[in-house]
C-alpha positions as CSV (number, residue, x, y, z in Angstrom):
1,X,25.8,45.1,106.3
2,X,29.1,43.3,107.2
3,X,31.9,42.0,105.0
4,X,30.2,38.6,105.0
5,X,26.7,40.0,104.1
6,X,23.5,40.3,106.0
7,X,23.1,36.6,106.5
8,X,26.0,36.7,109.1
9,X,23.5,37.7,111.8
10,X,20.5,35.7,110.7
11,X,19.4,32.9,113.1
12,X,19.3,29.5,111.4
13,X,19.0,26.0,112.6
14,X,20.5,26.0,116.2
15,X,21.9,22.6,117.2
16,X,23.5,21.6,120.5
17,X,26.2,19.0,120.2
18,X,27.2,16.6,123.0
19,X,30.7,15.3,122.3
20,X,32.0,12.4,124.4
21,X,35.4,14.0,125.2
22,X,34.4,17.6,125.9
23,X,31.7,20.0,127.0
24,X,28.6,20.5,124.9
25,X,28.5,23.3,122.4
26,X,26.0,25.0,120.1
27,X,26.3,25.5,116.3
28,X,24.1,27.9,114.2
29,X,23.5,26.7,110.6
30,X,22.1,29.5,108.4
31,X,21.2,27.1,105.6
32,X,20.1,27.5,102.1
33,X,16.8,28.1,100.3
34,X,15.2,24.6,100.3
35,X,12.6,23.1,102.7
36,X,14.6,20.1,104.0
37,X,15.9,20.6,107.5
38,X,17.0,17.7,109.8
39,X,19.8,16.6,112.1
40,X,20.8,12.9,112.3
41,X,23.7,10.7,113.4
42,X,26.2,9.9,110.7
43,X,26.4,6.1,110.1
44,X,30.1,6.2,111.2
45,X,28.9,6.7,114.8
46,X,31.2,9.7,115.3
47,X,29.9,12.6,113.2
48,X,26.6,14.3,112.9
49,X,24.8,15.2,109.7
50,X,23.1,18.6,109.6
51,X,20.7,19.7,106.9
52,X,19.7,23.3,107.2
53,X,17.2,24.4,104.5
54,X,18.9,22.1,102.0
55,X,22.5,23.0,103.0
56,X,24.0,19.7,104.0
57,X,27.2,19.2,106.0
58,X,29.0,16.7,108.2
59,X,30.0,18.0,111.6
60,X,32.8,16.6,113.8
61,X,31.4,17.3,117.3
62,X,34.6,16.5,119.1
63,X,36.6,19.1,117.2
64,X,33.8,21.7,116.7
65,X,34.4,21.6,113.0
66,X,32.6,21.1,109.6
67,X,34.3,18.0,108.3
68,X,32.6,18.0,104.8
69,X,30.0,19.9,102.8
70,X,27.8,17.5,100.9
71,X,25.3,19.6,99.0
72,X,23.4,22.9,99.0
73,X,20.2,21.6,97.3
74,X,19.1,18.6,99.5
75,X,15.4,18.1,99.2
76,X,15.0,14.8,101.0
77,X,17.2,12.7,103.4
78,X,16.7,8.9,103.5
79,X,18.5,6.9,106.3
80,X,19.2,3.3,105.4
81,X,20.5,1.8,108.6
82,X,20.5,-1.8,107.3
83,X,23.1,-0.7,104.7
84,X,25.0,1.7,106.9
85,X,24.3,4.8,104.8
86,X,22.3,8.0,104.4
87,X,21.0,9.1,100.9
88,X,20.5,12.7,100.0
89,X,18.2,13.7,97.1
90,X,19.2,16.9,95.4
91,X,17.5,18.8,92.5
92,X,19.1,16.6,89.8
93,X,21.1,13.9,91.6
94,X,21.5,11.7,94.6
95,X,24.5,11.4,96.9
96,X,25.2,9.2,99.9
97,X,27.5,8.8,102.9
98,X,28.4,5.4,104.3
99,X,29.5,4.2,107.7
100,X,33.1,3.6,106.4
101,X,33.3,7.3,105.3
102,X,33.7,6.5,101.6
């Protein structure tokens, strides 16, 4: 076991990113304990939303970075392109991201 725990070496959701300004790269998202797993474009057109077993984060592919962590209990993801947003259903609440990043 390492200082970060056993999960450090567990394979999770493997995602290849294709940024416009640099070479492609691969991220491995260990995730949480829920069933929801998906990858979708952020409504802002720059970032990517990754949900790995309920653990939800926004990835900045250009800078190879996690820009924000949204939730660890996402059970469902609902894209609403007409409104420029994505809604995340958690265990006891809902959250959303919008195209204007607010």
